C-alpha positions as CSV (number, residue, x, y, z in Angstrom):
1,M,0.1,-9.1,-13.0
2,P,-2.0,-11.5,-15.0
3,Q,-3.4,-9.9,-18.5
4,V,-6.7,-7.8,-17.4
5,T,-9.4,-10.1,-19.7
6,F,-12.4,-10.3,-18.3
7,S,-12.8,-13.8,-16.5
8,T,-9.2,-12.2,-14.2
9,F,-11.7,-9.6,-13.9
10,I,-14.4,-11.8,-12.5
11,L,-11.8,-14.0,-10.4
12,S,-10.2,-11.0,-8.8
13,L,-13.8,-9.7,-7.2
14,A,-14.9,-13.5,-6.5
15,S,-11.2,-13.4,-4.5
16,S,-12.2,-10.6,-2.8
17,A,-15.6,-12.2,-1.5
18,L,-13.8,-15.0,-0.3
19,V,-11.5,-12.6,1.8
20,Q,-15.1,-11.3,3.1
21,L,-16.7,-14.3,3.8
22,G,-14.0,-15.3,5.8
23,E,-13.1,-18.4,3.6
24,V,-9.3,-17.1,2.9
25,P,-7.5,-14.8,5.1
26,N,-6.8,-11.8,3.8
27,P,-3.4,-11.1,1.8
28,E,-2.8,-8.1,3.0
29,S,-2.8,-9.0,7.2
30,G,-3.1,-12.0,6.8
31,A,-5.9,-12.3,9.2
32,T,-8.8,-14.3,8.5
33,E,-12.0,-11.6,8.8
34,Q,-15.5,-12.2,7.6
35,D,-17.8,-8.7,6.0
36,L,-21.1,-9.8,5.5
37,V,-22.5,-6.7,4.0
38,M,-19.3,-6.3,2.0
39,A,-19.6,-9.7,0.5
40,K,-23.5,-9.6,-0.2
41,H,-22.1,-6.2,-1.7
42,T,-19.3,-7.9,-3.9
43,I,-21.7,-11.0,-5.3
44,D,-24.4,-8.0,-6.0
45,I,-22.1,-6.3,-8.2
46,L,-21.0,-9.9,-9.6
47,T,-24.5,-10.4,-10.4
48,M,-25.1,-7.2,-12.1
49,L,-22.4,-7.8,-14.6
50,E,-23.5,-11.4,-15.8
51,E,-26.5,-9.3,-16.3
52,K,-25.2,-6.5,-18.0
53,T,-23.4,-8.9,-20.3
54,K,-25.4,-11.7,-20.8
55,Q,-25.3,-11.5,-24.1
56,C,-21.4,-10.6,-24.9
57,L,-20.0,-13.5,-23.6
58,D,-18.8,-16.5,-24.7
59,S,-20.1,-19.5,-23.3
60,D,-16.3,-20.4,-21.1
61,E,-16.9,-16.7,-19.9
62,A,-20.5,-17.1,-19.2
63,R,-20.0,-20.7,-17.1
64,L,-17.1,-19.1,-15.5
65,L,-19.8,-16.2,-13.6
66,E,-22.4,-18.3,-13.5
67,G,-20.5,-21.5,-11.7
68,I,-18.5,-18.4,-9.4
69,L,-21.7,-16.5,-8.7
70,Y,-23.0,-20.1,-7.7
71,E,-20.3,-21.1,-5.5
72,L,-20.1,-17.4,-3.4
73,R,-24.4,-17.6,-3.0
74,M,-23.5,-21.0,-0.8
75,K,-20.9,-19.8,0.9
76,Y,-22.6,-16.4,2.0
77,V,-26.1,-18.6,2.9
78,M,-23.9,-20.2,5.0
79,K,-22.8,-18.1,7.1
80,K,-25.8,-16.1,7.2
81,V,-27.6,-19.8,8.2
82,D,-24.8,-19.7,10.9
């Protein structure tokens, strides 16, 4: 297992969101599934973490979180439009 850091925690949540968005197969079942309610919930968790840690993150962590949230939000909006 990789060392637990803020970045690996954020990446883990982002990976879960990608599975929930149906962008990557579920690692347990191998099936591609889509659960937009759970995807939004995970994005909301990441947003809350961004707001609560705004003054505590170093520049690399802040950039990582900002980029991940941008990508996940865009993917979510595209799925909702379909």
